[in-house]
C-alpha positions, 0 to 999 in steps of 0.5 A: 170773478169767474163770470167776469173772466169768461166775459173778458175771454169772449170779448177778446176772442170776438176782437181777434176774430173781427181783426182777422176778418177786417185784415184777411185778403180772403175777404177782399172784393174780387167780384161785383155782380149787378142784376135788374138793370135794364138801361143803366150800364153795369159799369156806371152803377159800380162807379156810382157805388164807389165800391173798390176791388180788393177792398175788404168786404166788411169795411163797406158802408151799405147805407152810403153805397145805396145812397150813392147809387140812388143819385142816378135819376133812373134808379128807383131802389137798390139792394146790396148783399155780401156774398162771402168770401169776396163778392158783392151783389147789387140788385137794381130796380129801375124807373121806367118812362111812361110819357114824354113832355116837350121842352125847348126843342127836346123831350123830358121823360117822366115815370109813373110818379112824375119823376124826371128821368132824362132829356132826349132829342126830338128824333129819339123814339122811345115809343111813349105818348107825348103830353101836350098842354103841360108847362113848367119853369124848371126841373131837376133830373131824379125829382118830381116834375113841378107843373105850372098847373097841378090839376093838369099834371094830375089828370095826365098821371091818372090817364097814363095809369088807365092806359096802362091798365088796358094795355093801350099806352103803346097805341097812343101818340099824344095826350092833350090836356090844354083844355081840361074840359075836353081831354083829347087822345090821338092814337098812332093809327090816327083815331082821335078820342074826345073824352071830355073830363069825367069818367075817364077810367071808364071812357079809356076802357071803352076807347081801347075796345073801340080802337081795337075794332077800328084798327082791325077795320083800318078806319080812322076818324074822331070818336066823340065821348064828351056826352052821355050815351054811346060814343059818336064816330065820325069817319075821315 
């Protein structure tokens, strides 16, 4: 009997405490902090979250808030934290564009998972490689690109990964996969690399070393790496 009474008192105390927490103005939201965002404005993230100022901090639905924010195509992950008594902290991880693909007089930007981030005009310079030879019929922002040729897209994504690993991405103007038997990379300093279609990881590491040397000498031309053995350089 005493045990049941103690449980009743405990439940009563917890109930009263919960009611106080949910009704007290002390826990009404006064500050919303956003960190980690680079290109998506803070106000846009707060608007997406649907968090309201002066709303009780304990009445928030964490899963729903995160889901709302993830609707933005550029946002990859969100962490939400209650900072008592009256603040919310949103930590954002954004997707980063790694390449551009021509689309009806504009470009679509994709990230390292081939997720489409945005559509931009041709004169908007993001300093990213332009992919040539990829075709598709439709797309949706925030979703993976569905290419008409999965093999070509797979080759492109691997090349982008290899370029990033040797810090060569920003040196590349175009990547052409029109002919998958001969992948062609054109640098911003007008050096063409004919890579063929095998050992691309190794060839890109070699291409970076060659390009650094040619840029230092201010030379342009074609580097043919399609065959076995040493690359052949043909000056312009």
